[in-house]
C-alpha positions as CSV (number, residue, x, y, z in Angstrom):
1,X,74.5,109.6,107.8
2,X,71.3,109.1,105.6
3,X,73.7,109.9,102.3
4,X,76.1,107.3,103.5
5,X,73.3,104.4,104.2
6,X,71.9,105.1,100.8
7,X,75.0,103.7,99.3
8,X,74.5,100.4,101.1
9,X,72.5,98.6,98.8
10,X,70.8,94.8,99.1
11,X,69.7,93.0,102.1
12,X,69.7,94.9,105.3
13,X,69.6,92.2,107.2
14,X,72.5,90.0,106.2
15,X,74.5,93.0,106.6
16,X,73.7,93.1,110.4
17,X,74.5,89.5,110.4
18,X,77.8,89.8,108.6
19,X,78.6,92.7,111.2
20,X,77.9,90.9,114.2
21,X,79.6,88.2,113.5
22,X,82.5,90.5,112.3
23,X,82.6,92.8,115.4
24,X,81.9,89.6,117.7
25,X,85.0,87.8,116.0
26,X,87.6,90.3,117.7
27,X,86.8,88.9,121.2
28,X,87.3,84.7,120.5
29,X,90.3,85.8,118.1
30,X,91.8,88.0,120.3
31,X,91.6,85.4,123.3
32,X,92.9,82.5,121.3
33,X,95.9,84.3,120.2
34,X,97.4,83.9,123.1
35,X,98.1,80.4,122.1
36,X,100.6,81.4,119.5
37,X,101.9,84.2,121.2
38,X,102.7,82.6,124.7
39,X,102.8,79.0,124.0
40,X,104.3,78.9,120.6
41,X,106.4,82.6,121.1
42,X,105.1,83.9,117.9
43,X,104.1,87.8,117.6
44,X,101.3,89.9,120.0
45,X,97.8,89.6,121.0
46,X,97.8,92.8,119.9
47,X,99.2,92.5,116.5
48,X,97.2,89.6,116.1
49,X,94.1,91.5,116.8
50,X,95.4,94.7,114.4
51,X,96.1,92.2,111.9
52,X,92.4,90.2,112.1
53,X,90.7,94.1,111.9
54,X,92.5,94.9,109.0
55,X,91.7,91.5,107.1
56,X,88.2,91.9,108.2
57,X,88.0,95.8,106.8
58,X,89.5,94.6,103.6
59,X,86.8,92.2,103.2
60,X,84.1,94.9,104.1
61,X,86.1,97.2,101.0
62,X,85.3,94.0,98.9
63,X,82.1,93.3,99.7
64,X,81.1,96.8,99.5
65,X,82.5,97.0,96.2
66,X,81.0,93.7,94.7
67,X,77.9,94.4,95.9
68,X,77.6,97.6,93.8
69,X,78.2,95.5,90.6
70,X,74.7,94.6,88.8
71,X,75.1,90.9,89.4
72,X,74.0,89.8,85.6
73,X,77.9,90.7,85.0
74,X,79.0,88.0,87.4
75,X,78.0,85.6,84.4
76,X,80.5,86.8,82.2
77,X,83.3,87.3,84.8
78,X,83.0,83.9,85.9
79,X,84.1,82.8,82.2
80,X,86.9,85.2,82.7
81,X,87.9,83.8,85.9
82,X,87.9,80.3,85.2
83,X,91.4,80.1,82.9
84,X,92.6,82.6,85.9
85,X,91.9,80.4,88.5
86,X,93.2,77.3,86.9
87,X,96.7,78.8,86.6
88,X,96.7,80.2,90.1
89,X,95.6,76.6,91.3
90,X,99.1,75.2,89.3
91,X,101.1,77.4,90.7
92,X,100.2,76.8,94.3
93,X,100.2,72.9,93.6
94,X,104.1,73.6,92.0
95,X,105.2,76.4,93.9
96,X,103.1,76.8,97.2
97,X,104.4,77.6,100.6
98,X,104.2,76.8,104.0
99,X,101.8,78.6,105.8
100,X,101.7,78.0,109.7
101,X,103.0,74.2,108.7
102,X,99.7,73.5,106.6
103,X,100.4,71.6,103.5
104,X,102.8,73.3,101.0
105,X,100.2,73.5,98.2
106,X,97.8,75.0,99.7
107,X,98.7,78.4,99.7
108,X,100.7,81.1,97.8
109,X,102.5,84.1,99.5
110,X,101.1,87.5,98.3
111,X,103.8,89.8,97.2
112,X,104.8,92.8,99.3
113,X,102.5,91.8,102.2
114,X,103.0,88.9,103.9
115,X,99.7,87.4,104.0
116,X,99.0,84.0,102.4
117,X,96.4,83.1,99.8
118,X,94.6,79.7,99.6
119,X,93.8,79.8,95.8
120,X,90.9,77.1,96.2
121,X,88.3,79.3,98.1
122,X,88.6,81.6,95.1
123,X,88.4,78.7,92.4
124,X,85.3,77.5,94.4
125,X,83.7,81.1,94.0
126,X,84.4,80.9,90.5
127,X,83.2,77.6,90.4
128,X,79.8,78.3,91.6
129,X,79.2,81.4,89.6
130,X,80.3,79.3,86.4
131,X,77.8,76.3,87.6
132,X,74.9,78.8,87.7
133,X,75.9,80.7,84.5
134,X,75.5,77.3,82.5
135,X,72.4,76.3,84.5
136,X,70.8,79.3,83.5
137,X,71.8,79.7,80.2
138,X,70.3,75.9,79.1
139,X,67.4,76.5,81.5
140,X,65.0,76.5,78.2
141,X,67.1,73.5,76.5
142,X,67.1,70.4,76.6
143,X,70.0,69.2,78.3
144,X,72.5,66.6,76.6
145,X,75.0,64.6,78.4
146,X,77.8,64.6,76.2
147,X,77.4,68.7,75.5
148,X,77.2,69.3,79.3
149,X,80.0,67.2,80.2
150,X,82.3,69.0,77.8
151,X,81.0,72.6,78.6
152,X,80.3,72.2,82.4
153,X,81.8,68.9,83.9
154,X,85.4,69.4,82.4
155,X,86.1,72.5,83.2
156,X,84.6,72.1,86.9
157,X,86.4,68.4,87.0
158,X,89.8,70.0,86.3
159,X,89.5,72.7,89.0
160,X,88.2,70.1,91.4
161,X,91.2,67.8,90.9
162,X,93.5,70.6,91.6
163,X,92.5,71.4,94.5
164,X,91.8,67.6,95.6
165,X,95.9,66.8,96.7
166,X,96.3,69.0,99.1
167,X,92.5,70.0,100.2
168,X,90.4,67.0,100.1
169,X,87.8,68.7,102.6
170,X,87.5,71.8,100.1
171,X,87.1,69.5,97.2
172,X,84.3,67.3,99.0
173,X,82.1,70.5,99.7
174,X,82.5,72.0,96.5
175,X,81.6,68.9,94.8
176,X,78.4,68.4,97.0
177,X,77.2,72.0,96.5
178,X,77.5,71.9,92.9
179,X,75.8,68.8,92.9
180,X,73.1,70.3,95.4
181,X,72.9,73.5,92.4
182,X,72.5,71.4,89.2
183,X,69.7,69.6,91.2
184,X,68.2,72.8,91.8
185,X,68.7,74.5,88.4
186,X,67.1,71.4,86.8
187,X,69.7,69.0,85.8
188,X,68.5,65.4,85.0
189,X,68.6,63.3,88.2
190,X,70.4,60.3,85.9
191,X,73.1,62.5,84.8
192,X,73.9,63.8,88.4
193,X,74.3,59.9,89.0
194,X,76.6,59.4,86.4
195,X,78.7,62.7,87.3
196,X,78.7,60.9,91.1
197,X,79.5,57.7,90.2
198,X,82.4,59.0,87.7
199,X,83.8,60.9,90.7
200,X,83.9,58.2,92.9
201,X,86.1,56.2,90.5
202,X,88.1,58.7,90.1
203,X,88.9,59.7,93.6
204,X,89.6,55.7,94.0
205,X,92.1,55.7,91.6
206,X,93.8,58.9,92.6
207,X,94.0,57.5,96.0
208,X,95.2,54.3,94.8
209,X,98.0,56.1,92.8
210,X,99.2,58.4,95.4
211,X,99.9,55.0,97.6
212,X,101.1,53.2,94.7
213,X,103.9,56.1,94.0
214,X,104.3,58.2,96.8
215,X,107.4,59.8,95.7
216,X,105.9,60.9,92.7
217,X,102.9,62.6,94.5
218,X,104.4,63.9,97.4
219,X,102.3,67.3,97.8
220,X,99.2,64.8,98.3
221,X,97.8,64.5,101.5
222,X,96.4,60.8,101.0
223,X,98.1,59.4,104.1
224,X,96.5,62.6,106.3
225,X,93.1,61.8,104.9
226,X,93.7,58.3,106.2
227,X,94.8,59.0,109.8
228,X,92.2,61.5,110.4
229,X,89.2,58.8,109.4
230,X,91.1,56.3,111.3
231,X,91.6,58.2,114.4
232,X,88.3,59.6,114.7
233,X,86.7,56.0,114.5
234,X,89.1,54.6,116.8
235,X,87.7,56.7,119.3
236,X,91.3,56.4,121.5
237,X,92.0,60.0,123.2
238,X,96.0,59.7,122.3
239,X,94.8,59.6,118.4
240,X,92.6,62.6,118.8
241,X,94.4,65.2,120.6
242,X,92.6,68.3,119.1
243,X,89.2,66.6,119.2
244,X,89.2,65.6,122.9
245,X,90.6,69.0,123.9
246,X,88.3,70.7,121.8
247,X,85.4,68.6,123.9
248,X,87.1,69.6,127.0
249,X,86.9,73.0,125.9
250,X,83.0,72.6,125.3
251,X,81.8,70.7,128.3
252,X,83.7,73.0,130.6
253,X,81.9,76.0,128.9
254,X,78.6,75.0,130.6
255,X,75.5,77.2,130.2
256,X,77.1,80.7,130.6
257,X,80.9,80.1,130.2
258,X,83.8,80.9,131.7
259,X,83.8,84.6,130.5
260,X,85.8,86.5,127.5
261,X,89.3,85.6,127.4
262,X,89.2,83.3,130.2
263,X,89.0,80.0,128.2
264,X,91.8,77.5,129.3
265,X,92.0,74.8,126.3
266,X,93.2,77.8,123.9
267,X,96.8,77.1,125.1
268,X,96.4,73.2,124.5
269,X,94.4,73.2,121.4
270,X,95.9,73.4,118.0
271,X,94.5,76.0,115.9
272,X,92.3,77.3,118.3
273,X,92.0,80.6,116.5
274,X,90.9,79.1,113.2
275,X,89.8,75.5,112.7
276,X,88.8,75.2,116.7
277,X,87.7,78.7,117.1
278,X,83.9,77.6,118.0
279,X,85.3,75.6,121.0
280,X,86.5,78.5,122.5
281,X,83.5,80.5,121.6
282,X,82.0,77.6,123.6
283,X,84.0,77.8,126.8
284,X,84.1,81.1,127.2
285,X,80.2,81.9,126.2
286,X,78.8,78.8,127.1
287,X,75.7,77.0,125.5
288,X,74.2,80.7,125.0
289,X,77.0,81.7,122.6
290,X,77.2,78.5,121.2
291,X,73.2,78.3,120.1
292,X,73.7,82.1,119.4
293,X,76.2,81.6,116.9
294,X,74.3,78.5,115.1
295,X,71.0,80.8,114.9
296,X,73.2,83.7,113.2
297,X,74.0,81.1,110.4
298,X,70.6,79.4,110.3
299,X,69.4,83.3,109.9
300,X,71.5,84.0,107.1
301,X,70.7,80.7,105.3
302,X,67.3,81.7,105.7
303,X,67.7,85.2,104.5
304,X,70.0,83.3,101.3
305,X,66.6,81.7,100.6
306,X,64.4,84.6,100.7
307,X,66.4,86.6,98.2
308,X,66.6,83.5,96.1
309,X,63.1,83.0,96.0
310,X,62.4,87.0,95.2
311,X,64.6,87.4,92.3
312,X,63.2,87.4,88.9
313,X,66.1,85.2,86.8
314,X,66.9,82.0,86.9
315,X,70.7,83.1,87.0
316,X,70.2,85.4,90.1
317,X,68.2,82.7,92.0
318,X,70.9,80.3,90.9
319,X,73.9,82.2,91.8
320,X,72.6,83.2,95.5
321,X,72.1,79.6,96.0
322,X,75.2,78.6,94.6
323,X,78.1,81.2,96.3
324,X,75.6,81.1,99.7
325,X,75.3,77.9,100.6
326,X,78.7,77.0,100.7
327,X,79.7,79.7,103.3
328,X,76.9,78.1,105.8
329,X,77.6,74.6,105.1
330,X,81.2,75.3,105.5
331,X,80.1,77.0,109.0
332,X,78.3,73.9,110.3
333,X,81.3,71.4,109.1
334,X,83.5,73.6,111.3
335,X,80.8,73.2,114.2
336,X,80.4,69.8,113.8
337,X,84.1,69.2,113.9
338,X,84.6,70.9,117.3
339,X,81.9,69.0,119.2
340,X,83.4,65.8,117.3
341,X,80.8,64.5,114.7
342,X,83.0,64.7,112.0
343,X,87.1,64.0,111.5
344,X,88.8,67.0,111.5
345,X,88.5,69.1,108.3
346,X,90.8,72.5,108.3
347,X,87.7,74.0,107.6
348,X,87.4,77.7,109.4
349,X,84.5,79.4,110.8
350,X,83.4,82.2,108.8
351,X,83.9,85.6,109.4
352,X,85.0,84.5,112.7
353,X,88.2,82.3,112.2
354,X,91.4,84.1,111.3
355,X,92.8,84.0,108.0
356,X,92.5,86.2,105.3
357,X,91.4,84.1,102.4
358,X,88.8,82.8,104.3
359,X,87.3,86.4,105.4
360,X,87.8,87.9,102.0
361,X,86.6,85.1,99.8
362,X,83.1,84.9,102.0
363,X,83.0,88.7,102.1
364,X,83.6,88.3,97.9
365,X,80.4,85.7,98.0
366,X,78.3,87.7,100.2
367,X,78.8,90.6,98.0
368,X,77.5,88.9,95.1
369,X,74.2,87.9,97.0
370,X,74.0,91.7,98.3
371,X,74.2,92.5,94.5
372,X,71.1,90.2,93.5
373,X,69.4,91.6,96.5
374,X,70.0,95.4,95.4
375,X,69.1,94.5,91.8
376,X,65.7,93.0,92.8
377,X,64.9,96.2,95.4
378,X,65.9,98.6,92.3
379,X,63.6,96.9,90.3
380,X,60.5,96.9,92.7
381,X,61.3,100.6,93.2
382,X,61.5,101.2,89.5
383,X,58.0,99.4,89.0
384,X,56.6,101.3,91.7
385,X,57.5,104.4,90.4
386,X,55.7,103.7,86.6
387,X,52.8,102.7,88.5
388,X,52.5,105.9,90.4
389,X,53.1,107.9,87.3
390,X,50.2,105.8,85.6
391,X,48.0,106.4,88.5
392,X,48.9,110.2,88.5
393,X,47.1,111.2,85.4
394,X,43.7,109.4,86.2
395,X,43.3,111.0,89.9
396,X,43.9,114.4,88.0
397,X,41.0,113.5,85.7
398,X,39.1,112.2,88.5
399,X,39.0,115.2,90.6
400,X,38.5,117.5,87.4
401,X,35.2,115.6,87.0
402,X,34.5,115.9,90.5
């Protein structure tokens, strides 16, 4: 057992949090899958459970493999992956398939596997790695706006523009996290404001074009965004079917919940195993379960900040924040949607919701964080051994004299 544990590097607390979330996810996923089986008439509950287990297992393989790679290599890897992501997004936008009724330009089908892959999730991780790399390499230099616009914002902007038509919420989350990362990385605030203004103008132009030429931009979801925002602020229950069912599920959970598998609203709530799985968790596990999930994500955030502050390199710090913050941010957006604080966004609950892409990319990002923490532990161990080597001759000399 010790030999096996020795192969697991990095922050053990993060390993524990991920394991707890993954193991717990089987209960709500198995329970919510009855909606797909008995209401929609698709598959079996055991089949969905096995599929979720396989996706989680592959996710842990990804996380274990990535965490063994020294984090310094992710700097160059981000540059190599940027054109790959660009091509994947273009292909998805043009040839994407419908997965579970989702917009056609979000997904591509993985050949011979039958699993959909949402390319935007990979793009977000790569973008954050790329931004961290740029900021670290220019930390000691005077940043010029024109130069940074060419080498930082144009590549990032192109990727975000390709994600935007089919997935506004993911684009908004990514852009927010990028702004947070460049702020932490010391990018001048006046330049950040310039980029923010350009982004707002670009979004306005995109919406106007989509409304003016709907036939030419069929894969855009502008009307969906508009309807969701209008429905959210209208307050009419018939316009907010998903949100109302989620609120009923949460309210009926009370303190202790109805018990595992005893949710009623899972039979009426669309996307009960993905976008609204938190509502099912609260209905079945009550306020206790709801608070426990929130605390686990907060603890994950705390450990991310601890690793970021202990890291000796600028790139390690920015990389940890860049790939770690979106995970927690996405989790709280999912929770906020379930409790009715935000309009429906379609964001899954990391490590709990069904969906291979979300699980795999979350594990990929966590693997990077673990790689950073593992590298710092290795450096600390090497320093300790060097100190012991230097102290031993002195101790021998002291004993000889005495």
